[in-house]
C-alpha positions in Angstrom: -0.1 -0.1 -0.1 3.0 2.5 0.6 4.3 1.8 -2.8 0.6 3.0 -4.2 0.5 5.5 -2.1 4.1 7.0 -3.2 3.6 6.6 -6.6 0.2 8.4 -6.4 1.2 11.5 -4.4 4.3 11.7 -6.6 1.9 11.9 -9.8 4.3 8.4 -10.7 2.2 7.7 -13.9 4.9 4.3 -14.5 4.6 3.2 -10.7 1.1 3.1 -10.8 0.9 1.4 -14.0 3.5 -1.2 -12.2 1.2 -1.8 -8.9 -2.6 -2.3 -10.9 -4.3 -5.0 -12.8 -5.3 -4.7 -15.8 -8.5 -5.2 -15.7 -8.7 -3.1 -12.6 -11.9 -1.3 -11.8 -11.9 2.1 -9.8 -15.2 2.7 -7.7 -16.2 6.0 -5.3 -19.1 7.0 -3.7 -19.7 10.3 -2.7 -23.1 10.2 -1.9 -24.2 13.5 -3.6 -22.4 14.9 -0.6 -18.7 14.9 -2.0 -16.8 14.9 -5.3 -16.7 11.4 -6.8 -16.3 9.7 -10.1 -20.4 9.0 -11.1 -19.3 5.5 -12.6 -17.0 3.1 -12.4 -13.6 3.6 -13.7 -11.9 0.3 -15.6 -8.8 0.1 -17.4 -5.2 0.2 -15.9 -4.3 3.7 -17.8 -7.7 5.3 -17.3 -7.3 4.7 -13.5 -3.8 5.6 -12.9 -4.5 9.4 -14.9 -7.7 9.4 -12.6 -6.1 8.9 -9.8 -3.0 11.9 -10.5 -5.3 14.3 -11.4 -8.0 13.8 -8.9 -4.9 14.0 -6.5 -3.5 17.4 -8.2 -6.8 19.3 -8.7 -9.0 17.3 -5.7 -6.8 16.7 -2.1 -6.6 19.7 0.0 -3.3 20.7 0.7 -4.3 20.4 4.8 -5.1 16.9 4.3 -3.5 14.4 6.8 -3.2 10.6 5.5 -2.6 7.7 7.3 -1.9 4.0 6.3 -4.2 1.8 7.9 -6.5 -1.9 8.0 -10.2 -1.3 7.2 -12.7 -4.0 7.3 -9.1 -6.5 6.7 -8.1 -4.5 3.6 -5.2 -2.4 3.1 -6.3 1.2 3.0 -5.4 4.7 4.0 -7.6 7.1 5.7 -7.7 10.6 5.0 -8.3 13.4 7.4 -9.1 17.6 7.2 -8.6 19.1 10.7 -8.9 15.3 12.2 -12.3 14.8 10.7 -12.4 11.7 8.0 -12.0 12.9 4.5 -12.1 9.8 2.9 -11.1 6.0 3.2 -9.5 4.4 -0.1 -9.6 0.4 0.0 -7.8 -1.7 -2.3 -8.3 -5.3 -3.3 -5.0 -7.4 -4.0 -5.5 -10.0 -6.3 -2.0 -11.8 -7.5 0.4 -9.2 -6.1 -1.6 -6.2 -8.1 -4.4 -4.3 -7.3 -7.7 -5.2 -8.7 -10.2 -3.0 -7.6 -9.7 0.0 -5.1 -12.7 1.6 -3.2 -12.7 5.4 -2.2 -15.6 6.4 0.1 -16.1 9.7 0.5 -19.6 10.3 1.7 -19.2 11.7 5.1 -22.8 9.8 6.4 -20.5 6.9 5.9 -17.7 8.5 7.8 -19.0 9.4 11.0 -17.8 5.7 12.6 -14.0 6.6 11.5 -12.1 8.0 14.4 -8.5 9.8 14.2 -5.1 7.8 14.4 
């Protein structure tokens, strides 16, 4: 997970591509209350481009990220002012990330504590 975070935050397209499965799907849930992709994004290059663009354009400068296990999966919890902003969960198979889930719906983040 740390390699994924490093590649994504550095805007390292090649680094991301080596970590993502060819048939990866990116899902996001903003619940109509937070920024999110309206449809699943599929394919290694499309997902990598979306992640790099989103991190450049949508992530607030005061965001703090923590690598944590989320529901038994590798994850990242992002906070702003010690309040959860989003949770990223990845599903890994055969050494590559097959699915990325991003939950930014504030109604679904109520139970997430600051770590």
